[in-house]
C-alpha positions in Angstrom: 79.7 55.0 91.0 81.7 56.7 93.6 83.1 54.3 96.5 81.8 56.3 99.4 78.3 56.9 97.9 78.1 52.9 97.7 79.2 52.4 101.4 77.2 55.3 102.7 79.6 56.4 104.9 79.6 60.1 104.0 77.3 60.5 107.3 80.0 58.9 109.3 82.3 62.2 109.8 79.4 64.1 110.7 79.5 62.4 114.2 83.1 62.8 114.4 82.8 66.3 114.1 79.9 66.7 116.3 81.9 64.7 118.8 84.9 66.4 118.6 82.8 69.7 119.4 81.1 68.0 122.3 84.6 67.0 123.7 86.3 70.7 123.2 83.4 71.9 125.2 83.7 69.7 128.0 87.6 70.4 128.2 86.4 73.9 129.2 85.0 72.4 132.2 87.0 71.2 135.6 86.2 67.6 134.5 89.2 65.4 134.0 90.9 64.6 130.9 90.8 61.2 131.4 87.1 60.9 130.9 87.0 62.7 127.6 87.4 59.2 125.4 84.6 57.8 127.6 82.6 60.9 126.6 83.4 60.5 123.2 82.5 57.3 122.8 79.1 57.6 124.8 78.1 60.8 122.6 78.9 59.2 119.4 77.1 55.7 120.3 74.0 58.1 121.0 74.3 60.0 117.9 75.1 56.5 116.0 71.7 55.4 117.3 69.6 58.7 116.2 71.5 58.4 112.9 70.0 55.1 112.3 66.6 57.0 112.5 67.3 60.0 110.9 69.8 59.5 108.0 68.6 57.3 105.4 71.9 56.5 103.8 73.3 55.5 107.5 75.8 52.5 106.9 74.1 50.7 110.0 70.4 49.1 109.7 69.9 47.9 113.3 70.4 49.6 116.6 73.3 47.7 117.8 75.4 48.1 114.5 74.4 52.1 114.8 75.5 52.4 118.2 78.8 50.6 117.4 79.7 52.7 114.1 78.7 55.8 116.4 81.2 54.9 119.1 83.9 54.2 116.7 83.2 57.5 115.0 83.3 59.5 118.4 86.6 57.6 119.2 88.1 58.5 116.0 87.3 61.9 116.5 89.5 62.0 120.0 92.4 60.0 118.0 92.4 62.2 115.4 92.9 65.1 117.5 95.6 63.3 119.7 97.5 62.4 116.3 97.4 66.1 115.4 98.8 67.1 118.9 101.5 64.6 119.0 102.7 65.3 115.3 102.8 69.2 116.3 104.1 69.0 119.7 107.4 70.8 120.6 110.0 68.1 121.7 112.9 70.3 122.4 114.3 70.3 126.0 115.0 73.6 127.7 118.8 74.0 128.6 119.8 72.4 131.9 120.2 75.8 133.8 116.5 76.4 133.3 115.4 73.3 135.7 115.6 74.0 139.3 115.6 70.9 141.8 112.2 70.7 143.5 114.1 69.5 146.5 118.0 69.0 147.8 119.8 66.7 149.8 121.4 67.8 153.1 123.7 66.1 155.5 120.7 65.3 157.7 119.0 63.9 154.7 116.4 65.4 152.4 115.3 68.9 153.2 111.7 68.2 153.1 110.6 70.7 150.0 108.3 68.8 147.3 
């Protein structure tokens, strides 16, 4: 017997994938990125609750646990994407001559530019 079949967790990645796609769709809107984890958790919770009634092999058998498993699955989708972004990020710094000061200091004080 396979351990994944025994635990009944093969349905959990389904929630993560759906949440990931929803979050990517929300990123295309003008909504601030700071709300994406909240949206991911909320959508995951709703999907977890729905999965309790729609998937017989779902690992949670009561609504509260189902919502918790869904929230964790939704947040896992966001976390996995962030891990990928951080690992593939280009950390090289451009040469100093490419930087321009945003404001300068004169004898009379700051020039007022920001």
